[in-house]
C-alpha positions in Angstrom: 0.0 0.0 0.0 1.6 3.4 -1.0 2.1 6.1 1.6 -0.1 9.2 1.4 1.4 12.1 -0.5 0.6 14.6 2.3 0.6 13.0 5.7 -1.7 14.7 8.2 -0.1 17.5 10.3 1.2 16.4 13.7 -1.4 16.5 16.5 -1.2 19.8 18.2 -0.3 20.0 21.9 -3.0 21.2 24.2 -0.6 22.9 26.6 3.2 23.7 26.7 4.9 24.7 29.9 8.2 26.7 29.8 10.4 27.7 32.7 13.4 29.3 31.2 16.5 30.6 32.9 16.7 34.3 34.0 17.6 35.4 30.5 14.3 34.2 29.2 13.6 32.0 26.1 16.0 31.6 23.3 14.9 33.2 20.0 14.8 29.8 18.3 12.5 28.4 21.0 10.2 31.5 20.7 10.1 31.0 16.9 9.4 27.2 17.2 6.7 27.1 19.9 3.9 28.6 17.8 4.6 26.0 15.1 3.6 23.3 17.7 0.2 25.0 17.7 -0.6 24.7 21.4 -3.9 25.9 22.8 -2.3 27.1 26.0 1.2 28.2 26.8 2.2 28.5 30.5 5.3 30.7 31.0 7.0 30.6 34.4 9.7 33.3 35.1 11.6 34.8 38.0 12.8 37.8 35.9 10.1 40.3 35.1 12.0 42.0 32.3 12.6 38.7 30.4 9.0 37.7 31.0 7.7 41.0 29.6 10.0 40.8 26.6 9.0 37.2 25.7 5.2 37.6 26.4 5.3 40.7 24.3 6.6 38.6 21.4 4.0 35.9 21.9 1.1 38.4 22.2 2.3 40.0 19.0 1.8 36.7 17.3 -0.9 34.1 17.9 -1.4 34.4 21.7 -3.1 36.5 24.3 -2.6 36.8 28.0 -5.4 35.0 29.9 -4.1 35.1 33.5 -1.0 36.3 35.5 -0.2 35.0 39.0 2.8 36.1 41.2 4.0 33.5 43.7 6.1 34.5 46.7 8.2 31.3 47.1 11.4 32.4 48.7 10.9 33.5 52.3 13.0 36.5 53.5 13.9 37.6 50.0 12.3 39.9 47.4 12.3 37.1 44.7 8.9 36.1 43.2 8.0 33.7 40.5 5.4 34.8 37.9 3.2 32.4 36.0 1.5 33.6 32.9 -1.2 31.7 31.1 -1.3 32.5 27.4 -4.1 31.2 25.1 -4.1 30.8 21.4 -6.0 33.7 19.8 -9.1 32.8 17.8 -9.3 35.4 15.0 -13.0 34.9 14.5 -13.8 36.0 18.0 -11.1 38.7 18.6 -11.5 41.1 15.7 -14.7 43.0 14.9 -14.3 46.2 12.9 -17.1 48.4 11.6 -15.9 51.2 9.3 -18.1 53.9 7.8 -17.2 56.8 5.6 -18.8 60.2 5.6 -20.3 62.5 8.2 -23.5 62.6 10.1 -26.5 60.9 8.5 -24.6 60.4 5.3 -22.3 57.7 6.6 -21.7 54.8 4.2 -20.7 51.3 5.5 -17.6 49.8 3.8 -19.7 46.8 2.6 -22.0 49.2 0.7 -18.9 51.0 -0.9 -17.6 47.6 -2.0 -21.0 46.7 -3.4 -21.2 50.0 -5.3 -17.7 49.6 -6.6 -18.4 46.0 -7.8 -21.5 47.2 -9.7 -23.9 45.2 -7.6 
């Protein structure tokens, strides 16, 4: 029996947990994680600046921050761990734009402009 020409894509991970060193995630890891297509990404960090940098990259791509928790784990120190839950964005539910042109009662929705331009 011949092998299929296009094998199905790998099963996506539901969740991925990362707990990088203080310097944050390596650029190659940041670039690779979205390719695994996880529904959730849990990022644990002790360095707020590395956490901010990396989560900014993820939120600029396919993820949004769902929850942030700070944990005071080391008694008698100022160190805290932060846990961020990122969720994969669903474009169908996150973007809703209504654009109209004109002023006052003469506003024309973009859909109507496209309809007029198309000769419909």
